[in-house]
N, C-alpha and C positions, 0 to 999 in steps of 0.2 A: 739456420739462424735461429737463436733461441726464442725471439719474440718479434713481434711486427715492428718493422722500423718505423722511426717517428713520420717519415714521408708517406709511407703506406697508411699508417693509422690516419693520417691527414687527409689523405685521398679518400678513404671508407668512409669518413665523417662527412665529406662534402657531396656525397652521392644523392642525398635525398631529393636535391633540387632538379634532377634529370630523370628523363624517361628511359634511359639506358646507361648501364646495364640495369636488368630488373632486380628486384629485392632477393630473389631467389639465388641469383646469380652471384649476388653480393655475400649471402650468407654462406655460399659454398666457399667462395674466395677467402673468408675469414678464417676457414678451417685448414687453409693450404699454407705450407711454409714459404719462405723466402730463403734464397741460397746466397752464400758469399763465394763468388768465383774469382780465379785467378787472371783476372783481365785488367790490365792497368791502362791509363790514359796514354794513347798512342804518341802524344807530343810531350809526354813527361820524360825527364832525365832518369827517373826511377820507374818506368812504366813495368819492368820486369818484376819489381818488389811489390807492385800495388794490387789491391783487391777491390772489388766493387760488389754491391748488392744487386742479385738478379730477381726479378718478378717474374721469372719464366713460367712457373705454374700458373700464376694469377692471370697472365696473358694468354695462355692456352685456354684457361677456363672463359676468357672474353671471346675468343675466337670461336670456341665451341657454342657459344650463346648466339652466334651470328644466325640469323634467318637467311633464306635463300637470297634476297637480294642483296645483303651484305657481303655474303661469301662470294657471289658472282661479281660483285664490284671489286672485292679484294683480288679475286683471280685475274681480271681485266687490268687492273693496275699493275700487277706484277708482270703481266704480259706485255702491256705498253712499256715498262722498264727494260724488259729483255729485247724487244723487238725495236723500239725505237730511241731509247736514251742509251743504253750501254753501248751498243756499237759506236757511238759518237762520243759519248763523255762516260768513260767507265769508272767504276768503284767509288763515285761520289754518291749515288743515290743506290738505296738497297731496299729488297723486300721488306725489312724491318721498318722503314721510313714509311712504304705504302701501308703497311698494317697500322702503324701509328696514326696515319692521316685518316684511315678509316674509323679507327677508335674515337678521334676527336671529333669528326663529323656526325658519328653515331649518336653521340650526346645531344646534338643539337636538333635531330629529326623527330617529329612527332609520330607516335605510333601508327596513325593512320596512313602514313606516307610510306610504309614498308610493304609497297606492293610491287609486283614484277614490271608492270607498266611505267614504273617511275625509275626503273635501273639506270637509264641513260642520265636521267636528271641528278641522280645521286652520284654518279660516276663524274659528271661535270663539277658537282659541288666539291668533291675531293680534289679534282684536278686544280681548281681554282685556290682552294686552301694551300695545295701544295706549292703551287705557283707563288702565293703570297708568303710563304714560309721560305721558300728559295730566294724571294727578293729581300727579305729581311734578315736572311741567314739564320733563322730562328725557328726550330721544331721542338717544342718542349717535350719531354718524355711524358706519357699519358697518366703515369701513376706518380713518379718522382718529378713533381713540376718544378724542381730547381735545376733539372738536368736539361742542357740543350743539345739534341742530337746532331745539330749542325755544326756544333762549335769546332772550329778549325778545319772544317771540310770544305767550305766555299770561299775560302779567302782569295782564290786566283779569280780575278773578275772576268778574265776571258772565258774560263769554264762556267763560271755562274750564268753569264750571258749566253753561252751556248744551250744550257739547260732550259732557260727561260724562253729562248727561241723555240726550242723543241715542243715545250709545253704550250706555247702559244699557237703553234701549228696543230697540235693535238686538239686543242679546243676548237679551232676554227673548223676542223674537219673531223669532229669527234665520232660521227655516226659511221663514215666510210673507214676511218682508222680502227675504230673498235670492231668492225667487222673482219679487218685483216687479223685480229687477235684469236679468232676461232679457227683452231687447226683443222685441216682436212676439208673445210668447207668454204668454197669460193662465194661468199655472199656479197662481195662488192661487185662482181660481174651481174648478179641478180638483181641487186639495185639499180645500177646503170640500166639494165635492160627494161627496168620498170619505170624509167623516165621520173623518178623522184615522187611517184604516187605511192603512198603507204599501203593501200589496199592491194593494189596490184603486185607490190613487192610481197606482201604476206601471202598472196595466193600463189606467186610464183615459187617462193620457198616450199610450199606444200609439193610442187610439182618437180622443182629442181633438187630439193633436198629433203626427201621424205622423212629422213632423221633429222628434225629441225633443231634449232638451238636449244629450247627447252627440254626436249626429251634427251639431247646429248647431255646436258648439264644433270640432268635427274640420274642418268646412267653413271655420271662420274662422280655424283656427290659422295658415294660411299668411299671411292678411292680418294678424293680430295680430302675427306675427313681422315682417313688413315694416313695419308701424306703429311697433313699438318700435325697429327698427332705423333707421328714418327720423329717428325722434325724435332720436337720437344726432346724426345729420347735421346736422339743422335747428337743434339746439342749438349746434353748432360754428358754423354761420352767423350765428346770432344775435350770438356772443361776438365775430365780425370785423366787424359793422356799424359799430363806432366807430373801426376802424383806419384810419390815413392810408395814403397811397400806398406810401411806403417799407415800412410794415409788412406791407402786402398783398403786396408784391412778395418779402419775406422768406418769407411763409407759403406763396407760390407755389413759390419756389425749394426749400423744405423738402419739399413734397408731391413734386416731381420728383426728388429725391435718393433714389435707392434705399437708400441707407445708413440714412437716417432714416425713411422712409415704407414699408419692406420688409413691415411687418407688417399694415399697413392692406389691407383688401380693396379691390378695383379700383373697385368702385361707389361705396365711401366716398370715395375720392381723386378720383375723376371729379367727383361731385357737389359736393364742397367745393371743389375746384379751380376749377370753372366758376363758383361764387359768389364766389369771390376774384376772379376776372377780371372778373365782372359788377359788383362793387363798385368795381374800379379804373376801368371804364369809366364808371360813375355819377360818380366823382370827376371823371374827365377832362370829362364833360359839365357839370358844375358849374363848373369852371374855364373851359370855353368860353362859358357863359352870362355869367359875371362879366367875361369879358375884353372890352376895348374894341376889340380887334381884329377885323376882319370875319370871320366864321365862314363859309366857303365851302360851298357844297352838297357839293361832293366830301369835304370833311373830315367833314361830318355824316354822310354817308352810309357813308363808312368806319367811323364809330363805331356806325351802326345795323347795318351787316353783322356787325361784330365781336359786338355783343351778341346778334344774332339766332343766331350760332354757338354762344354760350354759354348761350341761353336754355332748353335742355333740361334745366336742374336739377330741374325738375319739370312737372305739366301745367299750370300756371296762372302762377305767381308770375313765371318767367322772361319770359314773353311780355308780362305786365303792367309789368314794368320797360322793356322796348322801346318799349311804347305810351306810357308815362309820358315818356320821353325826346322821342318824336316830338311828343307835345302841349306839351311845354316850349319846343320849337323852332319851334310854329306850324303843324305838320304836322297839322292837325286831321282834314283828310278821310282822309289814310292811317290816322291813328290810328284813327277811327271804323270804316273799313273792317276793319281787323285785329281789332278787338273784336268786330265782327258774325261775321266770319269764324271766329274762334278759340272763341267762346263762345256765340252766338246763332244759328248756322246750322248745327249740327251735323246731318249727314245721317243718322247713327244714334245714339242715346242713348249717353252715356259716363257711367262713374261712377269717381269718385276717391277714395282714402283721404285724409281731411283730416289733416294733422300740423301742430298749432299750438296756441296757447292762446286763440284769440279766439272758440271756439264749443265747446260740449259735443257737438255733432252731428260724426260721424267720417266721414260719407259725403256726397260732393257729387255731384248728378246734374246732367247737363247734357243737355238735349233741345233741340228747336227754339225759339227765342225766350225759353227760360227757363234760369234755374241755381236750383236748390234744394238744401236741406241735409235729410238725414234722420239719425235716431239710428242707433246702431250702426255696426259696421264690416262693410263688404259681404264676402259669403261667396265663397270661391274655388271654382270648380267643379273645377279640375284643379291640384293642389298642384305638380305639376311645371312649371307654366307661371305666370309673373307676369302674372294677370289683370288687376291693376289698376295704375295710375299713382298718384303721390301729389300733393298740392297743398299747398304751405307757405304760412304767413302772410307778407304783405309786410312786409319789414323796412325801416325808413327811419332815418336819423341826422339830428341838428339841422343838420348841415352840407349836407343836401339841401334847404335852405329855398329855393334858386334854382330847383330842378329841379320840386319838387312843386307841384300844383295848389292853390288857394285855401285850401281847408278845412285841408289838411295843413301848410301855413305857419304857421297858429296853433300846430298841435301842435309843431312846431319849434322854437316859441319857449319852451315851457314843459317840453320833455323832451329828455333826451340822445338817446333812440332810443325807437321805439316800434313797434308792430304793427297791422296792418290786416287784417282776413280778407279773402281773395283774392275771395269772391263779393261781400262789401260794396264792395270796391275796384273790381272790374270793373263792377258796377252804377253806382258814381260816375263812373267814367270815362265810361260810356254817357251818363249825365246831361249831363256836360260837352261831349261831342262832338255829341250829337242836335240836330236843328232845333228850333225853338221850339214847333211843333205837336206834337212827341212829348214834350216835356220833363216835363209832369206826370205822362204815363203811365209814363215811365221813373222819375220820382222815387217814384211808387207802388211800382215794382218794388223800387228801393232800400230804401223803408220796410219791405217784406216781407222782404228780406235781412238787415236790422237786427233785426228782430223774431225771426227764426231763430237769432240769435247771444246771445240771452237767457241770463242765468245765468252770465256770465263776468265776471271784473274788467275786460276790456278793452272791454266793450260802451258804455261811456259815450263812447268815442272815435267810436264808428260813430254814436251819436246826434247828436255834434258835426258830422260830415260830412253826415248827414241834414238837420240844423237849418240848416247852410250852404247846401245846396241849396235848401231852402224860402225862406231868405233872399234869395239871388240871383234866385229866381223872384218876390220881393215878397209872399211869404206870410208876414209878420212874426210873426202869432200863432202859425202852426205852427212856425215857427223858435224862437221863445222857449220853447214847449212842450218842444221837442227839448232844448234847452240845459238847462232845468230840470230834466228828467229825467237828464240826464247829470250834473248837479251833485249830484242826490240819490244817484247811485250812488257818488260819491266824497267825500260829506260826512263819512262816518263814520272813513274811514282817513287823511283829509288828503292824499290823492294830488294833485299838481299837475293842473289840469283847464284847457285852453283854453277850456271853456265860458264862463268868467267873462270873458275878452276878447270872444269871440264875441257874447255877450249884450250887452255894452256897445256893440259896434259896430252890432249889430241895433237897439237901442232908439234910438241916436243917428240911424241912417239913417231910422228910422220917424218920428222927432219932425222931422226934415228934411222928409220927405215931407207931413207934415200941414201944415206951414207954406206949402207951395207952392200 
């Protein structure tokens, strides 16, 4: 965006009356760009044609300015959302809403209140603000004060009341429930054994949990900062997935222009720039597949080499895009070799921070023959060293239909763009490439990967992929079960679901087989 939008300028001018954010942070924000992104109003008839202004970089700077108490509060709110709200009322509240609540509450708190002993007090203030916003169905954007983030979200009074009941219960039991948000540490039992005495509880923590909450958080801080910064990068990548070749070329030119991109850090420019080039290569691959002209092996190899050079956007998805290309052009043996070498023959275990929306697990662990997911973000041993790589969701657009494998072709028919968890996708590619004798064993591994992604609004698509694998293996009953599970996950919100088409094809093929 060539200039600061009116709403952004208005927000900057109003900041002088508040303690947070600091003037230093505001000065930095003034130097950052805003973006226009292809995201329309979901309830608009012209949603696919609409754009909106994004303050993504401004908000990233605000999060980076958080102190320990603010950051811990944000993490706790997201954990409360995932563990206590989403399982009952999904897709109505998001981590973006939690972040916005922390922003609003932060500007009202005095500097001397930002101490660790006030974490629970600050968390309670945020929850009370959230409860009030839900009651009024109004949560204004922190920067664009004309935009209500709850507009159209809480019109169903039954859902609204459920959310209010959950928030009321959390507020009444905030200490015990907050303890349940700390992964791998049973603080609730320690509290119960302390009979409500704070001093006894603190002592018992040192006995029961030598690695206490504070040191755990300090060990995770670098990983959390990396996770949140990479979320920004990945969010930009999602926004470019629907861009055509010309637009991608313009994005790349802008990232290379020092006058335009001088304020971006090098890691951000490098990662986004490589994804832009990867998307350009994917478009080129689609054109090659659709072309009637002969595609020479030299031309294909040049494209593979180019994508290999740009595949270092993360630890997994970049490599998986290249493998997808090889499989689309019939290079099954090379694709399978790459899958096994990259993800199933690791000489030493590897852990990645997962950045995406397709799973609530934030750690991906790779060891020999297996890829698994675990809760929580891995802890950094040395904050001066980037111990972990990240792994993004796979991002596909409807235009990729010629490139993607069978199950995803159906997804391209019903959605403009969609996400697939990298572990699910790697497991799916392994099923496609393996020998017949290994097929059912690898489908079993895929089934485990799908189960690990439970609890998100994107997991129905993973069940579609699993169902398609069962269908191809002629296990029709298992395939239908997967499609029905998928449909049950989207029936409440009316989201387009390829399972309808896949189920019809499955039933047709089953009846054809019965007649033979």
